[in-house]
TORMAR-560241 format. One line per 8 residues: number of its first residue (from 0); their letters; for each residue x, y, z of N, C-alpha, C, O. Coordinates in steps of 0.02 Angstrom, whole numbers. Layout:
NUM	A	X/Y/Z/X/Y/Z/X/Y/Z/X/Y/Z | ... .
REM end
This chain:
0	MSDEVYTH	-1713/-6697/7882/-1651/-6715/7954/-1645/-6751/8009/-1675/-6735/8060 | -1605/-6804/8007/-1616/-6878/8045/-1601/-6839/8098/-1565/-6790/8100 | -1640/-6871/8148/-1673/-6851/8219/-1613/-6902/8257/-1618/-6911/8318 | -1561/-6933/8221/-1533/-6972/8300/-1482/-6933/8341/-1460/-6877/8324 | -1467/-6960/8388/-1427/-6907/8461/-1376/-6907/8439/-1355/-6946/8397 | -1350/-6868/8461/-1259/-6866/8457/-1249/-6853/8521/-1265/-6802/8552 | -1211/-6919/8547/-1187/-6924/8613/-1174/-6871/8642/-1208/-6848/8688 | -1121/-6845/8618/-1072/-6793/8631/-1105/-6720/8662/-1107/-6690/8715 .
8	GHHESVLR	-1132/-6712/8586/-1168/-6645/8577/-1107/-6598/8569/-1048/-6612/8562 | -1141/-6536/8574/-1107/-6465/8570/-1082/-6414/8585/-1072/-6360/8559 | -1064/-6454/8663/-1038/-6407/8740/-971/-6388/8716/-946/-6426/8675 | -928/-6321/8740/-876/-6299/8728/-827/-6356/8734/-787/-6359/8688 | -822/-6399/8779/-794/-6444/8795/-777/-6510/8729/-738/-6557/8732 | -811/-6496/8687/-827/-6532/8645/-783/-6510/8582/-736/-6539/8554 | -813/-6450/8570/-795/-6409/8513/-729/-6398/8536/-686/-6407/8493 | -707/-6381/8590/-629/-6387/8599/-581/-6426/8557/-529/-6411/8528 .
16	SHRWRTAE	-613/-6480/8564/-563/-6554/8565/-563/-6549/8495/-509/-6548/8468 | -620/-6544/8458/-641/-6535/8389/-581/-6466/8335/-551/-6468/8281 | -589/-6423/8379/-553/-6363/8359/-471/-6379/8357/-437/-6348/8316 | -450/-6411/8386/-395/-6472/8387/-357/-6482/8324/-301/-6468/8305 | -412/-6515/8297/-400/-6553/8236/-368/-6523/8168/-401/-6476/8147 | -322/-6537/8136/-316/-6530/8060/-296/-6573/8030/-283/-6626/8059 | -285/-6564/7955/-267/-6606/7914/-222/-6664/7934/-233/-6725/7937 | -158/-6622/7949/-99/-6649/7971/-130/-6731/8035/-120/-6791/8031 .
24	NSAAFLLG	-160/-6698/8075/-155/-6749/8125/-241/-6772/8131/-268/-6783/8185 | -264/-6775/8087/-336/-6809/8064/-343/-6838/8027/-368/-6894/8028 | -307/-6785/7947/-346/-6829/7890/-254/-6860/7846/-256/-6880/7788 | -214/-6859/7869/-147/-6874/7838/-135/-6925/7790/-93/-6927/7745 | -189/-6977/7812/-184/-6999/7768/-214/-7007/7682/-207/-7047/7635 | -247/-6948/7696/-294/-6950/7625/-261/-6883/7573/-284/-6859/7521 | -201/-6865/7608/-175/-6792/7571/-127/-6813/7519/-93/-6766/7498 | -118/-6854/7499/-107/-6870/7440/-129/-6895/7378/-105/-6905/7322 .
32	RLSATSRV	-198/-6905/7413/-261/-6921/7372/-295/-6847/7316/-326/-6845/7263 | -273/-6799/7358/-290/-6718/7334/-250/-6690/7284/-190/-6681/7290 | -282/-6678/7238/-243/-6637/7182/-251/-6560/7201/-279/-6541/7253 | -221/-6513/7145/-249/-6449/7161/-314/-6412/7127/-331/-6354/7114 | -338/-6476/7120/-401/-6457/7075/-478/-6517/7109/-538/-6510/7095 | -455/-6554/7139/-495/-6577/7167/-556/-6549/7216/-548/-6506/7260 | -628/-6587/7199/-688/-6535/7245/-693/-6600/7286/-697/-6659/7267 | -692/-6570/7358/-687/-6616/7392/-758/-6598/7460/-772/-6538/7464 .
40	LDVGCGPG	-794/-6641/7503/-850/-6637/7508/-830/-6680/7601/-822/-6739/7615 | -830/-6598/7658/-807/-6643/7710/-876/-6658/7743/-917/-6613/7750 | -885/-6712/7759/-960/-6732/7790/-950/-6728/7883/-910/-6764/7913 | -972/-6703/7901/-982/-6699/7983/-931/-6653/8016/-912/-6660/8074 | -909/-6601/7971/-855/-6549/7966/-838/-6524/8031/-781/-6507/8048 | -908/-6522/8081/-884/-6478/8147/-854/-6411/8120/-862/-6380/8067 | -819/-6400/8174/-805/-6309/8179/-755/-6321/8129/-702/-6321/8160 | -745/-6329/8071/-699/-6346/8014/-629/-6325/8011/-603/-6288/7969 .
48	TITADLAR	-605/-6352/8056/-516/-6319/8060/-485/-6379/7986/-452/-6369/7935 | -521/-6450/8020/-479/-6498/7965/-507/-6459/7888/-466/-6437/7848 | -569/-6456/7879/-605/-6434/7794/-575/-6359/7787/-583/-6338/7730 | -551/-6326/7818/-499/-6247/7822/-441/-6289/7790/-435/-6291/7728 | -400/-6320/7827/-342/-6363/7792/-361/-6383/7724/-340/-6349/7678 | -400/-6436/7713/-408/-6447/7655/-419/-6402/7607/-373/-6401/7567 | -457/-6368/7598/-482/-6298/7560/-412/-6280/7547/-406/-6291/7487 | -352/-6256/7572/-272/-6228/7576/-257/-6287/7529/-213/-6266/7492 .
56	RVPLGEVV	-275/-6361/7509/-230/-6385/7498/-268/-6408/7418/-243/-6451/7383 | -301/-6388/7409/-341/-6364/7329/-375/-6311/7325/-433/-6296/7336 | -299/-6269/7296/-301/-6210/7294/-344/-6189/7224/-376/-6137/7223 | -342/-6235/7169/-396/-6227/7122/-474/-6261/7130/-530/-6247/7107 | -457/-6292/7158/-525/-6347/7180/-576/-6297/7230/-578/-6236/7237 | -617/-6353/7260/-664/-6315/7292/-677/-6362/7361/-660/-6421/7363 | -704/-6332/7409/-714/-6367/7490/-780/-6358/7496/-801/-6301/7488 | -820/-6406/7509/-886/-6386/7559/-892/-6428/7631/-875/-6485/7643 .
64	GLDRSAVV	-921/-6383/7673/-904/-6415/7734/-986/-6425/7764/-1026/-6379/7768 | -1005/-6519/7789/-1073/-6499/7800/-1073/-6520/7862/-1032/-6554/7893 | -1122/-6497/7877/-1124/-6529/7963/-1233/-6543/7963/-1277/-6536/7921 | -1232/-6555/8007/-1322/-6539/8022/-1347/-6511/8069/-1407/-6515/8079 | -1286/-6457/8126/-1283/-6415/8169/-1300/-6361/8125/-1271/-6367/8071 | -1336/-6310/8127/-1333/-6234/8112/-1302/-6191/8137/-1274/-6147/8104 | -1300/-6197/8213/-1257/-6147/8235/-1179/-6181/8231/-1134/-6139/8233 | -1158/-6244/8226/-1097/-6261/8236/-1081/-6218/8154/-1040/-6172/8156 .
72	IEAARAEH	-1112/-6235/8089/-1102/-6206/8030/-1077/-6150/8017/-1027/-6150/7982 | -1107/-6079/8043/-1115/-6012/8070/-1081/-5998/8104/-1081/-5937/8104 | -1023/-6030/8162/-972/-6024/8195/-913/-6020/8150/-870/-5976/8146 | -921/-6092/8106/-858/-6112/8039/-847/-6071/7993/-798/-6071/7956 | -905/-6023/7991/-883/-5988/7920/-869/-5934/7943/-825/-5911/7906 | -886/-5884/7999/-851/-5856/8046/-782/-5830/8035/-745/-5783/8021 | -792/-5919/8060/-690/-5916/8093/-637/-5908/8033/-584/-5878/8031 | -681/-5958/7970/-628/-6004/7918/-660/-5957/7859/-720/-5964/7846 .
80	RVGNLSWC	-607/-5892/7810/-643/-5879/7775/-567/-5879/7726/-516/-5844/7732 | -588/-5942/7668/-551/-5981/7633/-586/-5992/7566/-626/-6038/7556 | -559/-5931/7506/-583/-5919/7443/-613/-5986/7439/-670/-5971/7456 | -615/-6040/7430/-616/-6086/7385/-650/-6146/7432/-638/-6206/7430 | -708/-6102/7486/-719/-6158/7527/-798/-6127/7553/-812/-6072/7578 | -828/-6169/7541/-926/-6140/7573/-942/-6206/7651/-912/-6251/7681 | -992/-6180/7651/-1023/-6221/7706/-1096/-6219/7696/-1127/-6173/7669 | -1132/-6300/7732/-1188/-6292/7708/-1215/-6337/7763/-1176/-6381/7780 .
88	VGDVYDLG	-1287/-6336/7802/-1335/-6379/7856/-1342/-6435/7809/-1362/-6417/7754 | -1331/-6494/7816/-1347/-6574/7794/-1360/-6617/7828/-1338/-6618/7886 | -1393/-6658/7807/-1414/-6727/7836/-1388/-6794/7797/-1413/-6824/7750 | -1321/-6809/7840/-1278/-6876/7808/-1316/-6913/7765/-1293/-6923/7710 | -1394/-6944/7784/-1415/-6997/7754/-1449/-6939/7684/-1473/-6971/7637 | -1450/-6897/7679/-1482/-6869/7642/-1447/-6778/7599/-1483/-6729/7589 | -1365/-6785/7582/-1330/-6744/7559/-1336/-6689/7533/-1295/-6644/7543 | -1396/-6681/7489/-1433/-6636/7457/-1381/-6627/7403/-1387/-6573/7374 .
96	FDDATFDV	-1335/-6663/7384/-1300/-6628/7306/-1326/-6698/7259/-1347/-6751/7281 | -1315/-6676/7178/-1325/-6713/7135/-1277/-6789/7134/-1231/-6796/7174 | -1290/-6833/7092/-1257/-6890/7111/-1182/-6870/7077/-1181/-6817/7047 | -1147/-6892/7080/-1057/-6898/7048/-1046/-6804/7033/-1048/-6769/6982 | -1035/-6788/7112/-1023/-6722/7120/-956/-6698/7135/-934/-6646/7112 | -926/-6734/7172/-849/-6736/7197/-791/-6777/7176/-804/-6834/7158 | -748/-6762/7175/-681/-6804/7197/-652/-6838/7238/-615/-6887/7236 | -681/-6791/7292/-656/-6843/7349/-714/-6813/7409/-731/-6754/7414 .
104	VFCHQVLQ	-742/-6875/7454/-776/-6878/7509/-740/-6881/7557/-698/-6926/7555 | -742/-6833/7627/-701/-6856/7694/-748/-6832/7730/-791/-6788/7724 | -729/-6879/7777/-788/-6925/7836/-724/-6930/7903/-686/-6977/7901 | -718/-6876/7959/-703/-6893/8037/-732/-6895/8076/-767/-6848/8096 | -726/-6960/8107/-780/-6959/8186/-845/-6954/8172/-883/-6923/8210 | -867/-6983/8114/-935/-6957/8115/-981/-7050/8113/-1034/-7075/8132 | -933/-7066/8085/-984/-7128/8057/-1004/-7174/8131/-1050/-7215/8132 | -955/-7156/8196/-953/-7198/8248/-1028/-7178/8289/-1061/-7217/8324 .
112	HLARPVEA	-1045/-7102/8270/-1107/-7103/8288/-1187/-7100/8270/-1237/-7074/8296 | -1172/-7139/8215/-1231/-7151/8155/-1259/-7231/8186/-1227/-7279/8206 | -1327/-7221/8181/-1368/-7277/8183/-1362/-7336/8115/-1370/-7397/8116 | -1348/-7299/8071/-1360/-7334/7996/-1286/-7302/7974/-1296/-7246/7952 | -1222/-7318/7972/-1163/-7299/7939/-1159/-7312/7870/-1148/-7267/7830 | -1170/-7383/7850/-1182/-7418/7794/-1207/-7370/7730/-1190/-7351/7674 | -1268/-7363/7786/-1319/-7329/7732/-1295/-7250/7719/-1309/-7217/7670 | -1261/-7233/7767/-1236/-7164/7773/-1157/-7151/7716/-1126/-7101/7696 .
120	IGEMRRVL	-1154/-7205/7709/-1070/-7209/7668/-1097/-7224/7606/-1063/-7220/7555 | -1155/-7241/7606/-1162/-7271/7535/-1211/-7193/7499/-1210/-7189/7438 | -1245/-7143/7534/-1244/-7102/7520/-1198/-7041/7494/-1214/-6998/7452 | -1134/-7046/7530/-1082/-7036/7489/-1030/-7063/7453/-980/-7034/7432 | -1050/-7127/7446/-1030/-7152/7378/-1084/-7133/7316/-1070/-7145/7257 | -1137/-7106/7332/-1200/-7091/7283/-1152/-7000/7262/-1134/-7003/7204 | -1140/-6957/7282/-1114/-6901/7272/-1046/-6911/7232/-1044/-6885/7176 | -982/-6950/7259/-948/-6968/7228/-944/-6954/7154/-994/-6966/7119 .
128	KPGGVLGA	-886/-6928/7125/-864/-6951/7026/-868/-7017/7001/-825/-7037/7041 | -878/-7054/6978/-836/-7123/6959/-769/-7112/6961/-736/-7068/6933 | -751/-7162/7002/-679/-7157/7020/-627/-7131/7073/-567/-7126/7082 | -717/-7112/7115/-702/-7047/7168/-679/-7073/7226/-693/-7132/7234 | -643/-7044/7275/-608/-7063/7325/-643/-7058/7395/-656/-6999/7404 | -661/-7094/7446/-693/-7086/7492/-638/-7105/7563/-608/-7157/7574 | -638/-7063/7589/-582/-7052/7661/-639/-7048/7721/-689/-7013/7731 | -609/-7096/7753/-646/-7122/7799/-601/-7136/7875/-562/-7183/7882 .
136	RDADYGGF	-619/-7080/7931/-561/-7096/7992/-604/-7101/8046/-652/-7063/8049 | -591/-7155/8101/-631/-7161/8162/-625/-7198/8194/-621/-7255/8170 | -618/-7187/8269/-611/-7199/8320/-622/-7270/8363/-661/-7310/8339 | -596/-7283/8412/-600/-7354/8444/-614/-7370/8502/-581/-7418/8523 | -651/-7348/8537/-671/-7348/8612/-633/-7415/8622/-572/-7414/8632 | -668/-7473/8619/-645/-7524/8643/-526/-7518/8643/-498/-7544/8691 | -494/-7492/8602/-441/-7493/8602/-411/-7445/8628/-350/-7449/8633 | -452/-7380/8655/-410/-7346/8708/-359/-7366/8768/-381/-7405/8811 .
144	VWAPNDPA	-297/-7344/8774/-252/-7359/8853/-238/-7313/8866/-223/-7262/8834 | -239/-7327/8926/-218/-7249/8975/-148/-7310/9029/-135/-7370/9035 | -128/-7258/9050/-91/-7271/9122/-69/-7214/9165/-47/-7167/9132 | -70/-7206/9221/-98/-7247/9256/-151/-7279/9265/-196/-7242/9284 | -169/-7342/9259/-218/-7395/9280/-279/-7351/9334/-260/-7321/9385 | -330/-7352/9319/-391/-7323/9381/-436/-7340/9352/-441/-7333/9291 | -483/-7368/9395/-539/-7420/9418/-578/-7352/9381/-585/-7364/9321 | -604/-7284/9399/-642/-7236/9367/-625/-7225/9287/-672/-7200/9256 .
152	LDRWNALY	-578/-7237/9254/-560/-7215/9213/-610/-7297/9162/-657/-7283/9125 | -596/-7347/9168/-620/-7417/9148/-714/-7373/9154/-742/-7335/9115 | -729/-7391/9194/-797/-7375/9201/-835/-7326/9165/-886/-7339/9134 | -800/-7249/9171/-792/-7219/9106/-819/-7252/9041/-877/-7262/9022 | -746/-7267/9008/-771/-7286/8970/-812/-7343/8957/-830/-7352/8899 | -834/-7392/9013/-885/-7434/9002/-961/-7408/8999/-1003/-7435/8964 | -977/-7344/9046/-1002/-7308/9020/-1023/-7275/8964/-1080/-7281/8940 | -979/-7240/8941/-984/-7240/8875/-1007/-7281/8819/-1052/-7261/8782 .
160	HHLARLNG	-979/-7339/8811/-1001/-7397/8783/-1084/-7408/8765/-1117/-7417/8715 | -1095/-7401/8832/-1158/-7414/8850/-1231/-7350/8826/-1282/-7354/8793 | -1194/-7296/8867/-1235/-7236/8825/-1235/-7236/8734/-1284/-7237/8697 | -1166/-7235/8716/-1181/-7218/8646/-1225/-7282/8602/-1251/-7276/8546 | -1221/-7359/8660/-1262/-7414/8593/-1343/-7378/8596/-1384/-7371/8551 | -1347/-7358/8679/-1440/-7325/8680/-1441/-7292/8619/-1477/-7310/8572 | -1409/-7250/8616/-1398/-7213/8552/-1405/-7232/8491/-1423/-7188/8453 | -1396/-7291/8465/-1385/-7340/8401/-1329/-7306/8382/-1328/-7266/8335 .
168	AEPDAGRR	-1288/-7316/8410/-1217/-7296/8377/-1174/-7331/8397/-1200/-7374/8434 | -1096/-7340/8390/-1058/-7400/8384/-971/-7364/8395/-927/-7345/8356 | -977/-7368/8467/-904/-7330/8499/-865/-7372/8454/-834/-7338/8413 | -855/-7455/8447/-808/-7465/8411/-784/-7459/8348/-742/-7499/8328 | -813/-7401/8301/-821/-7400/8252/-761/-7406/8205/-765/-7416/8144 | -707/-7398/8239/-624/-7392/8208/-633/-7464/8178/-634/-7459/8116 | -642/-7539/8203/-630/-7601/8193/-674/-7630/8118/-652/-7672/8078 | -734/-7599/8114/-790/-7584/8089/-785/-7561/8010/-806/-7583/7957 .
176	LPGWVRAA	-755/-7517/8027/-750/-7445/7974/-745/-7478/7903/-782/-7462/7857 | -685/-7537/7896/-664/-7552/7823/-739/-7622/7798/-756/-7637/7741 | -762/-7642/7850/-837/-7691/7848/-878/-7641/7813/-895/-7651/7755 | -892/-7596/7839/-939/-7535/7822/-940/-7503/7762/-989/-7492/7727 | -891/-7490/7752/-846/-7461/7667/-852/-7523/7600/-859/-7513/7540 | -847/-7571/7629/-847/-7625/7585/-911/-7640/7575/-926/-7647/7515 | -975/-7651/7632/-1031/-7659/7631/-1076/-7611/7579/-1126/-7630/7548 | -1042/-7539/7577/-1068/-7466/7539/-1063/-7486/7476/-1109/-7475/7437 .
184	GLVELEVS	-1005/-7520/7456/-988/-7547/7386/-951/-7496/7336/-956/-7475/7278 | -916/-7488/7388/-844/-7433/7391/-794/-7514/7369/-811/-7571/7385 | -725/-7491/7326/-689/-7544/7311/-611/-7518/7313/-604/-7458/7304 | -555/-7554/7323/-511/-7555/7308/-477/-7525/7383/-430/-7486/7379 | -499/-7544/7440/-496/-7511/7514/-422/-7529/7517/-402/-7582/7493 | -372/-7474/7554/-340/-7467/7588/-344/-7456/7648/-386/-7413/7661 | -311/-7484/7703/-361/-7490/7754/-267/-7470/7809/-217/-7505/7816 | -281/-7412/7831/-220/-7405/7900/-241/-7385/7948/-301/-7391/7961 .
192	SSTWTYAS	-188/-7347/8002/-206/-7350/8073/-168/-7300/8075/-123/-7292/8034 | -186/-7240/8147/-137/-7204/8172/-160/-7166/8229/-217/-7146/8220 | -143/-7155/8268/-164/-7139/8362/-157/-7062/8346/-132/-7036/8297 | -195/-7024/8422/-152/-6961/8443/-165/-6989/8507/-217/-7014/8529 | -86/-6974/8544/-60/-6997/8593/-46/-6914/8646/-17/-6861/8631 | -73/-6932/8695/-66/-6880/8732/-39/-6865/8807/-75/-6874/8855 | 33/-6839/8813/71/-6858/8862/116/-6815/8918/131/-6821/8978 | 131/-6763/8859/166/-6721/8885/121/-6683/8931/63/-6689/8913 .
200	VAERHWWG	130/-6642/8989/126/-6591/9015/63/-6552/9011/18/-6550/9053 | 67/-6512/8935/16/-6505/8907/-54/-6534/8881/-111/-6512/8885 | -20/-6608/8843/-65/-6627/8824/-112/-6655/8885/-173/-6650/8889 | -71/-6683/8928/-112/-6706/8983/-164/-6653/9000/-223/-6662/8986 | -141/-6596/9032/-192/-6540/9051/-248/-6531/9008/-308/-6522/9023 | -211/-6536/8933/-298/-6509/8895/-337/-6557/8873/-395/-6550/8854 | -302/-6615/8875/-341/-6685/8872/-406/-6707/8920/-465/-6721/8907 | -355/-6701/9000/-382/-6727/9032/-433/-6671/9062/-480/-6698/9093 .
208	GLWAERVT	-434/-6615/9061/-472/-6563/9090/-530/-6553/9024/-591/-6548/9035 | -509/-6552/8976/-578/-6560/8926/-635/-6630/8938/-695/-6627/8930 | -608/-6672/8952/-633/-6743/8970/-694/-6728/9052/-751/-6745/9067 | -645/-6692/9083/-672/-6686/9148/-735/-6640/9154/-783/-6653/9190 | -731/-6585/9116/-770/-6552/9088/-859/-6588/9049/-918/-6574/9061 | -826/-6637/9002/-864/-6654/8965/-900/-6698/9014/-961/-6687/9010 | -885/-6742/9056/-914/-6788/9096/-958/-6752/9151/-1004/-6779/9182 | -941/-6697/9158/-995/-6667/9201/-1038/-6614/9176/-1079/-6588/9213 .
216	RSDLADQL	-1028/-6592/9101/-1086/-6523/9106/-1093/-6531/9024/-1125/-6489/8993 | -1066/-6577/8997/-1111/-6578/8925/-1155/-6629/8918/-1172/-6666/8964 | -1183/-6632/8836/-1237/-6672/8824/-1231/-6755/8847/-1277/-6795/8841 | -1169/-6770/8871/-1153/-6833/8880/-1172/-6837/8937/-1207/-6886/8953 | -1152/-6784/8989/-1175/-6793/9067/-1262/-6809/9069/-1282/-6863/9089 | -1305/-6759/9046/-1350/-6750/9034/-1389/-6817/8990/-1449/-6825/8999 | -1368/-6842/8966/-1395/-6902/8944/-1369/-6962/8999/-1413/-7002/9016 | -1297/-6972/9029/-1287/-7005/9066/-1359/-6996/9135/-1407/-7033/9144 .
224	LAHGLCDE	-1354/-6979/9144/-1411/-6933/9207/-1488/-6963/9187/-1525/-7000/9218 | -1494/-6936/9130/-1567/-6941/9078/-1580/-7020/9096/-1638/-7037/9108 | -1533/-7063/9097/-1543/-7126/9046/-1538/-7180/9126/-1542/-7241/9129 | -1527/-7130/9181/-1526/-7168/9251/-1425/-7221/9258/-1401/-7255/9303 | -1406/-7207/9208/-1331/-7245/9208/-1289/-7232/9281/-1259/-7273/9315 | -1299/-7152/9293/-1269/-7142/9334/-1281/-7087/9371/-1316/-7047/9341 | -1262/-7067/9431/-1275/-7010/9469/-1227/-6954/9449/-1178/-6955/9412 | -1263/-6887/9496/-1201/-6824/9476/-1121/-6849/9529/-1063/-6834/9517 .
232	SELESLAE	-1147/-6891/9586/-1099/-6895/9613/-1053/-6938/9578/-996/-6930/9600 | -1055/-6976/9538/-1027/-7016/9507/-975/-6980/9453/-913/-6984/9452 | -1019/-6941/9408/-1025/-6898/9365/-925/-6855/9382/-869/-6853/9357 | -954/-6836/9427/-909/-6798/9459/-837/-6840/9494/-782/-6815/9488 | -846/-6894/9524/-803/-6960/9509/-743/-6973/9451/-682/-6980/9449 | -803/-6974/9403/-745/-6955/9319/-714/-6921/9316/-655/-6931/9302 | -736/-6867/9327/-710/-6790/9329/-631/-6808/9351/-581/-6817/9318 | -646/-6808/9427/-564/-6819/9469/-540/-6840/9426/-496/-6810/9395 .
240	AFRRWAAS	-571/-6924/9406/-502/-6973/9372/-466/-6951/9327/-405/-6959/9319 | -523/-6906/9282/-476/-6855/9208/-421/-6805/9251/-368/-6783/9229 | -445/-6794/9308/-401/-6711/9334/-321/-6770/9366/-261/-6770/9357 | -351/-6795/9390/-294/-6860/9440/-255/-6883/9369/-198/-6860/9366 | -273/-6919/9320/-239/-6937/9278/-195/-6887/9253/-135/-6900/9243 | -223/-6826/9239/-184/-6781/9200/-132/-6755/9245/-81/-6724/9229 | -155/-6774/9315/-88/-6742/9335/-18/-6768/9370/24/-6746/9410 | -32/-6843/9324/25/-6888/9344/67/-6877/9312/52/-6872/9253 .
248	PDGVFVVP	144/-6867/9332/194/-6882/9276/198/-6932/9211/211/-6920/9152 | 184/-6987/9243/172/-7045/9201/112/-7050/9168/113/-7099/9131 | 61/-7021/9165/13/-7018/9127/34/-7021/9025/73/-6991/8989 | -7/-7060/9018/-21/-7085/8924/-97/-7086/8934/-130/-7102/8983 | -114/-7068/8880/-175/-7066/8852/-176/-7083/8773/-157/-7040/8733 | -196/-7136/8756/-175/-7176/8668/-255/-7183/8655/-293/-7211/8694 | -276/-7147/8585/-326/-7154/8560/-302/-7187/8492/-250/-7171/8462 | -341/-7231/8475/-321/-7270/8397/-356/-7251/8353/-408/-7222/8369 .
256	HVEVVARR	-347/-7257/8310/-393/-7237/8239/-382/-7299/8183/-329/-7326/8167 | -442/-7309/8161/-435/-7332/8085/-458/-7307/8043/-518/-7297/8052 | -428/-7281/7973/-418/-7256/7917/-435/-7303/7855/-419/-7362/7861 | -461/-7285/7801/-497/-7312/7758/-508/-7234/7684/-540/-7182/7678 | -454/-7280/7639/-464/-7236/7575/-495/-7298/7519/-474/-7355/7528 | -536/-7286/7472/-583/-7307/7462/-606/-7277/7375/-606/-7216/7370 | -627/-7319/7307/-681/-7270/7278/-726/-7306/7250/-732/-7367/7256 | -765/-7263/7213/-805/-7283/7178/-784/-7304/7115/-742/-7272/7084 .
264	EAS	-810/-7354/7093/-783/-7390/7045/-776/-7336/6968/-792/-7277/6962 | -757/-7370/6932/-754/-7290/6857/-796/-7298/6825/-811/-7263/6777 | -836/-7362/6850/-919/-7344/6791/-958/-7415/6808/-1013/-7427/6783 .
REM end
């Protein structure tokens, strides 16, 4: 199992964000490539909300959700009981399936956390059937935009970039995604983009609240302190910046993603 450090960890504030995700808000770019009989692997499935949605869209097929965290997989298994859905603990660099097993491999917000994303995509390519489809989507922290302006949020974004790169990861993965997919040997790339936008009172409360908690109580906070990148007082100031943003009637926060659909060559 890879020993790479996951910058966010699995604190409840992180999982709360992950459980919000659905096929519609996180995998729309891929849904037209699914058939009723598709066999699908969701790599880095987390709590499995997207995974379960995918399973409902392939009623005569099969979906496997894979994550490296046994605790997260057990929670997903208990939460989502769909007949054609199964779960396993696994390593993105060694998926544990035979060559040419799946019609579709999906990965969402995974590659940004890896030190060797091209190698990971190559492993996904290996388990695709000839002509099979990879669907990958990743955010790009360098493209995040928000209003009102706040120097503390600028500082948060800079700290996140610094920490993620200390962990060997690439927070600006979105813009690099097509190059990584091509370097891994997949072909016929179709590249698109989409955003998550938080602006309503409820959206601001949810997004600002989970980030205020994440920067003070999650693995992210622990790692920032362990590396000496900031102190607890600064972490609290970052949390207060998110609460301040959430309280602003003019608040808006946009998270951009790049999406790639590509194929394994047919022969």
